[in-house]
PDB file of all heavy atoms in Angstrom:
ATOM      1  N   MET A   1      38.851 -65.741  14.178  1.00  0.00           N
ATOM      2  CA  MET A   1      40.254 -66.064  14.349  1.00  0.00           C
ATOM      3  C   MET A   1      41.027 -65.183  13.487  1.00  0.00           C
ATOM      4  O   MET A   1      42.217 -64.919  13.706  1.00  0.00           O
ATOM      5  CB  MET A   1      40.488 -67.562  14.212  1.00  0.00           C
ATOM      6  CG  MET A   1      41.835 -67.904  14.631  1.00  0.00           C
ATOM      7  SD  MET A   1      42.118 -69.629  14.904  1.00  0.00           S
ATOM      8  CE  MET A   1      40.939 -70.146  15.964  1.00  0.00           C
ATOM      9  N   SER A   2      40.631 -64.895  12.262  1.00  0.00           N
ATOM     10  CA  SER A   2      41.374 -64.077  11.316  1.00  0.00           C
ATOM     11  C   SER A   2      41.677 -62.796  11.939  1.00  0.00           C
ATOM     12  O   SER A   2      42.783 -62.082  11.656  1.00  0.00           O
ATOM     13  CB  SER A   2      40.634 -63.994   9.944  1.00  0.00           C
ATOM     14  OG  SER A   2      39.438 -63.378  10.100  1.00  0.00           O
ATOM     15  N   ASN A   3      40.714 -62.187  12.637  1.00  0.00           N
ATOM     16  CA  ASN A   3      40.943 -60.815  13.252  1.00  0.00           C
ATOM     17  C   ASN A   3      42.102 -60.910  14.343  1.00  0.00           C
ATOM     18  O   ASN A   3      42.943 -60.063  14.473  1.00  0.00           O
ATOM     19  CB  ASN A   3      39.668 -60.359  13.913  1.00  0.00           C
ATOM     20  CG  ASN A   3      38.719 -59.798  12.959  1.00  0.00           C
ATOM     21  OD1 ASN A   3      39.005 -59.520  11.736  1.00  0.00           O
ATOM     22  ND2 ASN A   3      37.394 -59.757  13.231  1.00  0.00           N
ATOM     23  N   ILE A   4      42.098 -62.104  15.075  1.00  0.00           N
ATOM     24  CA  ILE A   4      43.176 -62.180  15.944  1.00  0.00           C
ATOM     25  C   ILE A   4      44.523 -62.329  15.291  1.00  0.00           C
ATOM     26  O   ILE A   4      45.592 -61.735  15.650  1.00  0.00           O
ATOM     27  CB  ILE A   4      42.963 -63.402  16.851  1.00  0.00           C
ATOM     28  CG1 ILE A   4      41.686 -63.244  17.672  1.00  0.00           C
ATOM     29  CG2 ILE A   4      44.096 -63.728  17.694  1.00  0.00           C
ATOM     30  CD1 ILE A   4      41.198 -64.502  18.408  1.00  0.00           C
ATOM     31  N   ALA A   5      44.532 -63.146  14.145  1.00  0.00           N
ATOM     32  CA  ALA A   5      45.797 -63.141  13.312  1.00  0.00           C
ATOM     33  C   ALA A   5      46.179 -61.826  12.789  1.00  0.00           C
ATOM     34  O   ALA A   5      47.395 -61.523  12.860  1.00  0.00           O
ATOM     35  CB  ALA A   5      45.504 -64.203  12.172  1.00  0.00           C
ATOM     36  N   LYS A   6      45.252 -61.076  12.406  1.00  0.00           N
ATOM     37  CA  LYS A   6      45.686 -59.733  11.804  1.00  0.00           C
ATOM     38  C   LYS A   6      46.271 -58.963  12.934  1.00  0.00           C
ATOM     39  O   LYS A   6      47.272 -58.111  12.781  1.00  0.00           O
ATOM     40  CB  LYS A   6      44.566 -59.108  11.209  1.00  0.00           C
ATOM     41  CG  LYS A   6      44.882 -57.732  10.585  1.00  0.00           C
ATOM     42  CD  LYS A   6      43.727 -57.002   9.877  1.00  0.00           C
ATOM     43  CE  LYS A   6      44.279 -55.857   9.178  1.00  0.00           C
ATOM     44  NZ  LYS A   6      43.164 -55.293   8.331  1.00  0.00           N
ATOM     45  N   GLN A   7      45.760 -59.023  14.166  1.00  0.00           N
ATOM     46  CA  GLN A   7      46.252 -58.236  15.335  1.00  0.00           C
ATOM     47  C   GLN A   7      47.659 -58.657  15.640  1.00  0.00           C
ATOM     48  O   GLN A   7      48.537 -57.763  15.892  1.00  0.00           O
ATOM     49  CB  GLN A   7      45.256 -58.398  16.504  1.00  0.00           C
ATOM     50  CG  GLN A   7      45.840 -57.595  17.604  1.00  0.00           C
ATOM     51  CD  GLN A   7      44.880 -57.729  18.871  1.00  0.00           C
ATOM     52  OE1 GLN A   7      43.790 -58.279  18.760  1.00  0.00           O
ATOM     53  NE2 GLN A   7      45.301 -57.327  20.033  1.00  0.00           N
ATOM     54  N   TYR A   8      47.963 -59.944  15.707  1.00  0.00           N
ATOM     55  CA  TYR A   8      49.243 -60.336  16.147  1.00  0.00           C
ATOM     56  C   TYR A   8      50.250 -60.435  15.052  1.00  0.00           C
ATOM     57  O   TYR A   8      51.451 -60.441  15.333  1.00  0.00           O
ATOM     58  CB  TYR A   8      49.044 -61.622  17.004  1.00  0.00           C
ATOM     59  CG  TYR A   8      48.487 -61.375  18.391  1.00  0.00           C
ATOM     60  CD1 TYR A   8      47.214 -61.569  18.478  1.00  0.00           C
ATOM     61  CD2 TYR A   8      49.218 -61.022  19.389  1.00  0.00           C
ATOM     62  CE1 TYR A   8      46.583 -61.291  19.731  1.00  0.00           C
ATOM     63  CE2 TYR A   8      48.800 -60.794  20.636  1.00  0.00           C
ATOM     64  CZ  TYR A   8      47.481 -60.941  20.871  1.00  0.00           C
ATOM     65  OH  TYR A   8      46.890 -60.665  22.014  1.00  0.00           O
ATOM     66  N   TYR A   9      49.782 -60.933  13.908  1.00  0.00           N
ATOM     67  CA  TYR A   9      50.738 -61.169  12.804  1.00  0.00           C
ATOM     68  C   TYR A   9      50.699 -60.204  11.654  1.00  0.00           C
ATOM     69  O   TYR A   9      51.494 -60.203  10.704  1.00  0.00           O
ATOM     70  CB  TYR A   9      50.455 -62.609  12.138  1.00  0.00           C
ATOM     71  CG  TYR A   9      50.618 -63.648  13.189  1.00  0.00           C
ATOM     72  CD1 TYR A   9      49.466 -64.747  13.343  1.00  0.00           C
ATOM     73  CD2 TYR A   9      51.678 -63.838  13.922  1.00  0.00           C
ATOM     74  CE1 TYR A   9      49.640 -65.720  14.168  1.00  0.00           C
ATOM     75  CE2 TYR A   9      51.764 -64.922  14.832  1.00  0.00           C
ATOM     76  CZ  TYR A   9      50.737 -65.805  14.949  1.00  0.00           C
ATOM     77  OH  TYR A   9      50.868 -66.906  15.783  1.00  0.00           O
ATOM     78  N   GLY A  10      49.672 -59.331  11.491  1.00  0.00           N
ATOM     79  CA  GLY A  10      49.514 -58.473  10.509  1.00  0.00           C
ATOM     80  C   GLY A  10      48.881 -58.969   9.228  1.00  0.00           C
ATOM     81  O   GLY A  10      48.772 -58.271   8.186  1.00  0.00           O
ATOM     82  N   ASN A  11      48.417 -60.301   9.360  1.00  0.00           N
ATOM     83  CA  ASN A  11      47.869 -60.856   8.068  1.00  0.00           C
ATOM     84  C   ASN A  11      46.646 -61.835   8.569  1.00  0.00           C
ATOM     85  O   ASN A  11      46.964 -62.782   9.352  1.00  0.00           O
ATOM     86  CB  ASN A  11      49.014 -61.679   7.444  1.00  0.00           C
ATOM     87  CG  ASN A  11      48.428 -62.219   6.119  1.00  0.00           C
ATOM     88  OD1 ASN A  11      47.400 -62.243   5.750  1.00  0.00           O
ATOM     89  ND2 ASN A  11      49.431 -62.698   5.356  1.00  0.00           N
ATOM     90  N   THR A  12      45.481 -61.695   8.060  1.00  0.00           N
ATOM     91  CA  THR A  12      44.315 -62.462   8.335  1.00  0.00           C
ATOM     92  C   THR A  12      44.549 -63.900   8.034  1.00  0.00           C
ATOM     93  O   THR A  12      44.002 -64.784   8.562  1.00  0.00           O
ATOM     94  CB  THR A  12      43.159 -61.879   7.759  1.00  0.00           C
ATOM     95  OG1 THR A  12      43.217 -61.795   6.423  1.00  0.00           O
ATOM     96  CG2 THR A  12      42.743 -60.484   8.321  1.00  0.00           C
ATOM     97  N   ASN A  13      45.395 -64.128   6.946  1.00  0.00           N
ATOM     98  CA  ASN A  13      45.535 -65.450   6.414  1.00  0.00           C
ATOM     99  C   ASN A  13      46.458 -66.334   7.328  1.00  0.00           C
ATOM    100  O   ASN A  13      46.541 -67.569   6.964  1.00  0.00           O
ATOM    101  CB  ASN A  13      46.023 -65.502   4.911  1.00  0.00           C
ATOM    102  CG  ASN A  13      45.141 -64.846   3.932  1.00  0.00           C
ATOM    103  OD1 ASN A  13      43.864 -65.040   4.168  1.00  0.00           O
ATOM    104  ND2 ASN A  13      45.610 -64.074   3.076  1.00  0.00           N
ATOM    105  N   ASP A  14      46.995 -65.868   8.314  1.00  0.00           N
ATOM    106  CA  ASP A  14      47.719 -66.707   9.162  1.00  0.00           C
ATOM    107  C   ASP A  14      47.121 -67.195  10.412  1.00  0.00           C
ATOM    108  O   ASP A  14      47.640 -67.809  11.293  1.00  0.00           O
ATOM    109  CB  ASP A  14      48.863 -65.680   9.881  1.00  0.00           C
ATOM    110  CG  ASP A  14      50.062 -65.380   8.802  1.00  0.00           C
ATOM    111  OD1 ASP A  14      50.178 -66.144   7.816  1.00  0.00           O
ATOM    112  OD2 ASP A  14      50.631 -64.287   8.948  1.00  0.00           O
ATOM    113  N   TYR A  15      45.770 -67.203  10.260  1.00  0.00           N
ATOM    114  CA  TYR A  15      44.941 -67.786  11.369  1.00  0.00           C
ATOM    115  C   TYR A  15      45.141 -69.285  11.483  1.00  0.00           C
ATOM    116  O   TYR A  15      45.021 -69.777  12.736  1.00  0.00           O
ATOM    117  CB  TYR A  15      43.433 -67.557  11.208  1.00  0.00           C
ATOM    118  CG  TYR A  15      42.778 -68.479  10.140  1.00  0.00           C
ATOM    119  CD1 TYR A  15      42.252 -69.668  10.599  1.00  0.00           C
ATOM    120  CD2 TYR A  15      42.597 -68.013   8.788  1.00  0.00           C
ATOM    121  CE1 TYR A  15      41.523 -70.516   9.557  1.00  0.00           C
ATOM    122  CE2 TYR A  15      42.013 -68.836   7.838  1.00  0.00           C
ATOM    123  CZ  TYR A  15      41.558 -70.111   8.333  1.00  0.00           C
ATOM    124  OH  TYR A  15      40.965 -70.862   7.314  1.00  0.00           O
ATOM    125  N   PRO A  16      45.516 -70.039  10.551  1.00  0.00           N
ATOM    126  CA  PRO A  16      45.772 -71.594  10.855  1.00  0.00           C
ATOM    127  C   PRO A  16      46.877 -71.856  11.914  1.00  0.00           C
ATOM    128  O   PRO A  16      46.793 -72.814  12.548  1.00  0.00           O
ATOM    129  CB  PRO A  16      46.173 -72.101   9.502  1.00  0.00           C
ATOM    130  CG  PRO A  16      45.473 -71.209   8.477  1.00  0.00           C
ATOM    131  CD  PRO A  16      45.581 -69.843   9.138  1.00  0.00           C
ATOM    132  N   LYS A  17      47.766 -70.895  11.970  1.00  0.00           N
ATOM    133  CA  LYS A  17      48.898 -70.916  12.966  1.00  0.00           C
ATOM    134  C   LYS A  17      48.267 -70.997  14.397  1.00  0.00           C
ATOM    135  O   LYS A  17      48.671 -71.850  15.218  1.00  0.00           O
ATOM    136  CB  LYS A  17      49.899 -69.858  12.942  1.00  0.00           C
ATOM    137  CG  LYS A  17      50.873 -69.709  11.667  1.00  0.00           C
ATOM    138  CD  LYS A  17      51.722 -68.492  11.943  1.00  0.00           C
ATOM    139  CE  LYS A  17      52.378 -68.119  10.697  1.00  0.00           C
ATOM    140  NZ  LYS A  17      53.243 -67.001  10.848  1.00  0.00           N
ATOM    141  N   ILE A  18      47.203 -70.055  14.681  1.00  0.00           N
ATOM    142  CA  ILE A  18      46.690 -70.125  15.865  1.00  0.00           C
ATOM    143  C   ILE A  18      45.711 -71.252  16.166  1.00  0.00           C
ATOM    144  O   ILE A  18      45.874 -71.852  17.168  1.00  0.00           O
ATOM    145  CB  ILE A  18      45.875 -68.750  16.112  1.00  0.00           C
ATOM    146  CG1 ILE A  18      46.755 -67.560  15.853  1.00  0.00           C
ATOM    147  CG2 ILE A  18      45.097 -68.659  17.275  1.00  0.00           C
ATOM    148  CD1 ILE A  18      46.036 -66.258  15.716  1.00  0.00           C
ATOM    149  N   PHE A  19      45.042 -71.663  15.072  1.00  0.00           N
ATOM    150  CA  PHE A  19      44.193 -72.745  15.152  1.00  0.00           C
ATOM    151  C   PHE A  19      44.946 -74.092  15.521  1.00  0.00           C
ATOM    152  O   PHE A  19      44.622 -74.909  16.323  1.00  0.00           O
ATOM    153  CB  PHE A  19      43.407 -72.952  13.847  1.00  0.00           C
ATOM    154  CG  PHE A  19      42.443 -74.138  13.977  1.00  0.00           C
ATOM    155  CD1 PHE A  19      41.481 -74.239  14.842  1.00  0.00           C
ATOM    156  CD2 PHE A  19      42.583 -75.161  12.899  1.00  0.00           C
ATOM    157  CE1 PHE A  19      40.630 -75.247  14.879  1.00  0.00           C
ATOM    158  CE2 PHE A  19      41.720 -76.222  12.910  1.00  0.00           C
ATOM    159  CZ  PHE A  19      40.732 -76.278  13.846  1.00  0.00           C
ATOM    160  N   GLU A  20      46.044 -74.456  14.817  1.00  0.00           N
ATOM    161  CA  GLU A  20      46.858 -75.556  14.982  1.00  0.00           C
ATOM    162  C   GLU A  20      47.358 -75.627  16.459  1.00  0.00           C
ATOM    163  O   GLU A  20      47.498 -76.682  17.032  1.00  0.00           O
ATOM    164  CB  GLU A  20      47.884 -75.644  13.979  1.00  0.00           C
ATOM    165  CG  GLU A  20      47.451 -76.028  12.655  1.00  0.00           C
ATOM    166  CD  GLU A  20      46.667 -77.253  12.486  1.00  0.00           C
ATOM    167  OE1 GLU A  20      46.910 -78.335  13.195  1.00  0.00           O
ATOM    168  OE2 GLU A  20      45.660 -77.380  11.812  1.00  0.00           O
ATOM    169  N   ALA A  21      47.765 -74.369  16.996  1.00  0.00           N
ATOM    170  CA  ALA A  21      48.335 -74.374  18.428  1.00  0.00           C
ATOM    171  C   ALA A  21      47.312 -74.629  19.494  1.00  0.00           C
ATOM    172  O   ALA A  21      47.674 -74.724  20.457  1.00  0.00           O
ATOM    173  CB  ALA A  21      48.995 -73.072  18.522  1.00  0.00           C
ATOM    174  N   ASN A  22      46.080 -74.483  19.002  1.00  0.00           N
ATOM    175  CA  ASN A  22      44.889 -74.537  20.049  1.00  0.00           C
ATOM    176  C   ASN A  22      43.902 -75.602  19.700  1.00  0.00           C
ATOM    177  O   ASN A  22      42.725 -75.527  20.094  1.00  0.00           O
ATOM    178  CB  ASN A  22      44.266 -73.143  20.042  1.00  0.00           C
ATOM    179  CG  ASN A  22      45.246 -72.143  20.659  1.00  0.00           C
ATOM    180  OD1 ASN A  22      45.500 -72.156  21.874  1.00  0.00           O
ATOM    181  ND2 ASN A  22      45.741 -71.380  19.841  1.00  0.00           N
ATOM    182  N   ARG A  23      44.340 -76.604  19.016  1.00  0.00           N
ATOM    183  CA  ARG A  23      43.321 -77.695  18.599  1.00  0.00           C
ATOM    184  C   ARG A  23      42.642 -78.267  19.842  1.00  0.00           C
ATOM    185  O   ARG A  23      41.375 -78.695  19.658  1.00  0.00           O
ATOM    186  CB  ARG A  23      44.108 -78.814  17.830  1.00  0.00           C
ATOM    187  CG  ARG A  23      44.258 -78.417  16.437  1.00  0.00           C
ATOM    188  CD  ARG A  23      43.831 -79.521  15.637  1.00  0.00           C
ATOM    189  NE  ARG A  23      43.993 -79.297  14.181  1.00  0.00           N
ATOM    190  CZ  ARG A  23      43.084 -79.309  13.333  1.00  0.00           C
ATOM    191  NH1 ARG A  23      41.793 -79.548  13.756  1.00  0.00           N
ATOM    192  NH2 ARG A  23      43.212 -79.219  12.067  1.00  0.00           N
ATOM    193  N   GLU A  24      43.238 -78.399  20.933  1.00  0.00           N
ATOM    194  CA  GLU A  24      42.562 -78.982  22.098  1.00  0.00           C
ATOM    195  C   GLU A  24      41.483 -77.982  22.697  1.00  0.00           C
ATOM    196  O   GLU A  24      40.636 -78.574  23.453  1.00  0.00           O
ATOM    197  CB  GLU A  24      43.595 -79.353  23.241  1.00  0.00           C
ATOM    198  CG  GLU A  24      44.365 -78.196  23.873  1.00  0.00           C
ATOM    199  CD  GLU A  24      45.404 -77.625  23.027  1.00  0.00           C
ATOM    200  OE1 GLU A  24      45.895 -78.128  21.982  1.00  0.00           O
ATOM    201  OE2 GLU A  24      45.967 -76.472  23.480  1.00  0.00           O
ATOM    202  N   VAL A  25      41.616 -76.763  22.450  1.00  0.00           N
ATOM    203  CA  VAL A  25      40.603 -75.845  22.964  1.00  0.00           C
ATOM    204  C   VAL A  25      39.488 -75.512  21.901  1.00  0.00           C
ATOM    205  O   VAL A  25      38.368 -75.333  22.235  1.00  0.00           O
ATOM    206  CB  VAL A  25      41.261 -74.565  23.427  1.00  0.00           C
ATOM    207  CG1 VAL A  25      40.326 -73.470  24.043  1.00  0.00           C
ATOM    208  CG2 VAL A  25      42.310 -74.884  24.516  1.00  0.00           C
ATOM    209  N   ILE A  26      40.016 -75.260  20.699  1.00  0.00           N
ATOM    210  CA  ILE A  26      39.111 -74.811  19.628  1.00  0.00           C
ATOM    211  C   ILE A  26      38.900 -75.944  18.652  1.00  0.00           C
ATOM    212  O   ILE A  26      39.791 -76.477  18.024  1.00  0.00           O
ATOM    213  CB  ILE A  26      39.745 -73.609  18.898  1.00  0.00           C
ATOM    214  CG1 ILE A  26      39.976 -72.497  19.860  1.00  0.00           C
ATOM    215  CG2 ILE A  26      38.895 -73.242  17.748  1.00  0.00           C
ATOM    216  CD1 ILE A  26      40.774 -71.420  19.278  1.00  0.00           C
ATOM    217  N   LYS A  27      37.585 -76.327  18.505  1.00  0.00           N
ATOM    218  CA  LYS A  27      37.161 -77.379  17.499  1.00  0.00           C
ATOM    219  C   LYS A  27      36.875 -76.879  16.192  1.00  0.00           C
ATOM    220  O   LYS A  27      37.041 -77.520  15.060  1.00  0.00           O
ATOM    221  CB  LYS A  27      35.990 -78.156  17.917  1.00  0.00           C
ATOM    222  CG  LYS A  27      36.213 -78.810  19.383  1.00  0.00           C
ATOM    223  CD  LYS A  27      37.446 -79.721  19.482  1.00  0.00           C
ATOM    224  CE  LYS A  27      37.701 -80.208  20.838  1.00  0.00           C
ATOM    225  NZ  LYS A  27      38.951 -80.672  21.188  1.00  0.00           N
ATOM    226  N   ASP A  28      36.491 -75.601  16.116  1.00  0.00           N
ATOM    227  CA  ASP A  28      36.116 -75.005  14.708  1.00  0.00           C
ATOM    228  C   ASP A  28      36.623 -73.523  14.793  1.00  0.00           C
ATOM    229  O   ASP A  28      36.238 -72.731  15.739  1.00  0.00           O
ATOM    230  CB  ASP A  28      34.571 -74.998  14.586  1.00  0.00           C
ATOM    231  CG  ASP A  28      34.153 -74.416  13.317  1.00  0.00           C
ATOM    232  OD1 ASP A  28      34.767 -73.729  12.721  1.00  0.00           O
ATOM    233  OD2 ASP A  28      33.001 -74.771  13.024  1.00  0.00           O
ATOM    234  N   PRO A  29      37.536 -73.159  13.819  1.00  0.00           N
ATOM    235  CA  PRO A  29      38.129 -71.821  13.892  1.00  0.00           C
ATOM    236  C   PRO A  29      37.025 -70.786  13.695  1.00  0.00           C
ATOM    237  O   PRO A  29      37.392 -69.579  14.066  1.00  0.00           O
ATOM    238  CB  PRO A  29      39.122 -71.779  12.737  1.00  0.00           C
ATOM    239  CG  PRO A  29      38.617 -72.990  11.910  1.00  0.00           C
ATOM    240  CD  PRO A  29      37.946 -74.033  12.739  1.00  0.00           C
ATOM    241  N   ASP A  30      35.891 -71.094  13.397  1.00  0.00           N
ATOM    242  CA  ASP A  30      34.864 -69.977  13.231  1.00  0.00           C
ATOM    243  C   ASP A  30      34.029 -69.938  14.433  1.00  0.00           C
ATOM    244  O   ASP A  30      33.200 -68.977  14.537  1.00  0.00           O
ATOM    245  CB  ASP A  30      33.803 -70.395  12.101  1.00  0.00           C
ATOM    246  CG  ASP A  30      34.524 -70.299  10.735  1.00  0.00           C
ATOM    247  OD1 ASP A  30      35.334 -69.372  10.555  1.00  0.00           O
ATOM    248  OD2 ASP A  30      34.194 -71.208   9.761  1.00  0.00           O
ATOM    249  N   LEU A  31      34.166 -70.811  15.492  1.00  0.00           N
ATOM    250  CA  LEU A  31      33.481 -70.731  16.677  1.00  0.00           C
ATOM    251  C   LEU A  31      34.488 -70.585  17.926  1.00  0.00           C
ATOM    252  O   LEU A  31      34.929 -71.461  18.481  1.00  0.00           O
ATOM    253  CB  LEU A  31      32.616 -71.931  16.828  1.00  0.00           C
ATOM    254  CG  LEU A  31      31.667 -72.193  15.741  1.00  0.00           C
ATOM    255  CD1 LEU A  31      30.985 -73.565  16.050  1.00  0.00           C
ATOM    256  CD2 LEU A  31      30.546 -71.139  15.767  1.00  0.00           C
ATOM    257  N   ILE A  32      34.698 -69.304  18.214  1.00  0.00           N
ATOM    258  CA  ILE A  32      35.497 -68.950  19.336  1.00  0.00           C
ATOM    259  C   ILE A  32      34.579 -68.232  20.335  1.00  0.00           C
ATOM    260  O   ILE A  32      33.763 -67.390  19.947  1.00  0.00           O
ATOM    261  CB  ILE A  32      36.666 -68.008  19.079  1.00  0.00           C
ATOM    262  CG1 ILE A  32      37.469 -68.716  18.059  1.00  0.00           C
ATOM    263  CG2 ILE A  32      37.475 -67.699  20.308  1.00  0.00           C
ATOM    264  CD1 ILE A  32      38.607 -67.848  17.540  1.00  0.00           C
ATOM    265  N   TYR A  33      34.643 -68.628  21.598  1.00  0.00           N
ATOM    266  CA  TYR A  33      33.683 -68.044  22.588  1.00  0.00           C
ATOM    267  C   TYR A  33      34.391 -67.254  23.680  1.00  0.00           C
ATOM    268  O   TYR A  33      35.679 -67.481  24.038  1.00  0.00           O
ATOM    269  CB  TYR A  33      33.002 -69.231  23.367  1.00  0.00           C
ATOM    270  CG  TYR A  33      32.210 -70.177  22.414  1.00  0.00           C
ATOM    271  CD1 TYR A  33      32.716 -71.314  21.881  1.00  0.00           C
ATOM    272  CD2 TYR A  33      30.893 -69.766  21.904  1.00  0.00           C
ATOM    273  CE1 TYR A  33      31.989 -72.029  21.085  1.00  0.00           C
ATOM    274  CE2 TYR A  33      30.236 -70.422  21.044  1.00  0.00           C
ATOM    275  CZ  TYR A  33      30.735 -71.688  20.541  1.00  0.00           C
ATOM    276  OH  TYR A  33      30.078 -72.427  19.731  1.00  0.00           O
ATOM    277  N   PRO A  34      33.668 -66.235  24.214  1.00  0.00           N
ATOM    278  CA  PRO A  34      34.279 -65.444  25.249  1.00  0.00           C
ATOM    279  C   PRO A  34      34.686 -66.280  26.495  1.00  0.00           C
ATOM    280  O   PRO A  34      34.057 -67.263  26.782  1.00  0.00           O
ATOM    281  CB  PRO A  34      33.186 -64.607  25.663  1.00  0.00           C
ATOM    282  CG  PRO A  34      32.217 -64.493  24.537  1.00  0.00           C
ATOM    283  CD  PRO A  34      32.326 -65.837  23.872  1.00  0.00           C
ATOM    284  N   GLY A  35      35.868 -66.067  26.957  1.00  0.00           N
ATOM    285  CA  GLY A  35      36.387 -66.737  28.198  1.00  0.00           C
ATOM    286  C   GLY A  35      37.336 -67.839  27.690  1.00  0.00           C
ATOM    287  O   GLY A  35      38.101 -68.374  28.534  1.00  0.00           O
ATOM    288  N   GLN A  36      37.415 -68.237  26.515  1.00  0.00           N
ATOM    289  CA  GLN A  36      38.278 -69.316  26.065  1.00  0.00           C
ATOM    290  C   GLN A  36      39.749 -68.692  26.143  1.00  0.00           C
ATOM    291  O   GLN A  36      39.832 -67.527  25.686  1.00  0.00           O
ATOM    292  CB  GLN A  36      37.916 -69.799  24.687  1.00  0.00           C
ATOM    293  CG  GLN A  36      36.813 -70.845  24.567  1.00  0.00           C
ATOM    294  CD  GLN A  36      36.635 -71.310  23.072  1.00  0.00           C
ATOM    295  OE1 GLN A  36      36.696 -70.524  22.218  1.00  0.00           O
ATOM    296  NE2 GLN A  36      36.435 -72.658  23.008  1.00  0.00           N
ATOM    297  N   LYS A  37      40.589 -69.583  26.677  1.00  0.00           N
ATOM    298  CA  LYS A  37      42.003 -69.111  26.630  1.00  0.00           C
ATOM    299  C   LYS A  37      42.749 -69.833  25.682  1.00  0.00           C
ATOM    300  O   LYS A  37      42.776 -70.958  25.531  1.00  0.00           O
ATOM    301  CB  LYS A  37      42.544 -69.418  28.021  1.00  0.00           C
ATOM    302  CG  LYS A  37      41.906 -68.451  29.063  1.00  0.00           C
ATOM    303  CD  LYS A  37      42.550 -68.605  30.361  1.00  0.00           C
ATOM    304  CE  LYS A  37      41.848 -67.722  31.311  1.00  0.00           C
ATOM    305  NZ  LYS A  37      42.532 -67.752  32.689  1.00  0.00           N
ATOM    306  N   ILE A  38      43.351 -69.010  24.695  1.00  0.00           N
ATOM    307  CA  ILE A  38      44.203 -69.653  23.597  1.00  0.00           C
ATOM    308  C   ILE A  38      45.570 -69.113  23.736  1.00  0.00           C
ATOM    309  O   ILE A  38      45.775 -68.074  24.309  1.00  0.00           O
ATOM    310  CB  ILE A  38      43.562 -69.311  22.244  1.00  0.00           C
ATOM    311  CG1 ILE A  38      43.630 -67.708  21.992  1.00  0.00           C
ATOM    312  CG2 ILE A  38      42.094 -69.852  22.092  1.00  0.00           C
ATOM    313  CD1 ILE A  38      43.200 -67.364  20.541  1.00  0.00           C
ATOM    314  N   GLN A  39      46.415 -69.863  22.971  1.00  0.00           N
ATOM    315  CA  GLN A  39      47.819 -69.372  22.866  1.00  0.00           C
ATOM    316  C   GLN A  39      48.164 -68.890  21.616  1.00  0.00           C
ATOM    317  O   GLN A  39      47.581 -69.436  20.518  1.00  0.00           O
ATOM    318  CB  GLN A  39      48.772 -70.582  23.147  1.00  0.00           C
ATOM    319  CG  GLN A  39      48.688 -71.267  24.549  1.00  0.00           C
ATOM    320  CD  GLN A  39      49.618 -72.411  24.824  1.00  0.00           C
ATOM    321  OE1 GLN A  39      50.421 -72.708  23.917  1.00  0.00           O
ATOM    322  NE2 GLN A  39      49.302 -73.076  25.893  1.00  0.00           N
ATOM    323  N   ILE A  40      48.992 -67.825  21.554  1.00  0.00           N
ATOM    324  CA  ILE A  40      49.312 -67.276  20.268  1.00  0.00           C
ATOM    325  C   ILE A  40      50.843 -67.620  19.901  1.00  0.00           C
ATOM    326  O   ILE A  40      51.759 -67.211  20.747  1.00  0.00           O
ATOM    327  CB  ILE A  40      49.280 -65.677  20.309  1.00  0.00           C
ATOM    328  CG1 ILE A  40      47.856 -65.271  20.691  1.00  0.00           C
ATOM    329  CG2 ILE A  40      49.620 -65.071  18.915  1.00  0.00           C
ATOM    330  CD1 ILE A  40      46.661 -65.619  19.734  1.00  0.00           C
ATOM    331  N   PRO A  41      51.084 -68.449  18.971  1.00  0.00           N
ATOM    332  CA  PRO A  41      52.451 -68.823  18.597  1.00  0.00           C
ATOM    333  C   PRO A  41      53.261 -67.655  18.289  1.00  0.00           C
ATOM    334  O   PRO A  41      52.800 -66.683  17.576  1.00  0.00           O
ATOM    335  CB  PRO A  41      52.395 -69.810  17.502  1.00  0.00           C
ATOM    336  CG  PRO A  41      50.947 -70.215  17.499  1.00  0.00           C
ATOM    337  CD  PRO A  41      50.171 -69.132  18.157  1.00  0.00           C
ATOM    338  N   LEU A  42      54.495 -67.629  18.620  1.00  0.00           N
ATOM    339  CA  LEU A  42      55.414 -66.537  18.360  1.00  0.00           C
ATOM    340  C   LEU A  42      55.823 -66.407  16.833  1.00  0.00           C
ATOM    341  O   LEU A  42      56.073 -65.269  16.367  1.00  0.00           O
ATOM    342  CB  LEU A  42      56.642 -66.434  19.275  1.00  0.00           C
ATOM    343  CG  LEU A  42      56.399 -66.359  20.683  1.00  0.00           C
ATOM    344  CD1 LEU A  42      57.690 -66.311  21.513  1.00  0.00           C
ATOM    345  CD2 LEU A  42      55.742 -64.968  20.956  1.00  0.00           C
ATOM    346  N   ASP A  43      55.862 -67.536  16.116  1.00  0.00           N
ATOM    347  CA  ASP A  43      56.294 -67.382  14.788  1.00  0.00           C
ATOM    348  C   ASP A  43      55.312 -68.059  13.967  1.00  0.00           C
ATOM    349  O   ASP A  43      54.333 -68.569  14.109  1.00  0.00           O
ATOM    350  CB  ASP A  43      57.625 -67.864  14.502  1.00  0.00           C
ATOM    351  CG  ASP A  43      57.793 -69.478  14.650  1.00  0.00           C
ATOM    352  OD1 ASP A  43      56.764 -70.122  14.565  1.00  0.00           O
ATOM    353  OD2 ASP A  43      58.992 -69.873  14.595  1.00  0.00           O
TER     354      ASP A  43
END
């Protein structure tokens, strides 16, 4: 998830924003699977 945060926010440490917005889909931020659809918060 940190790689996704770096791509969208420019900072790997911003991954909790993505995790919190997707708690119903992602149970563990270290386990993301192909095909899962997540939302990227704008701020």
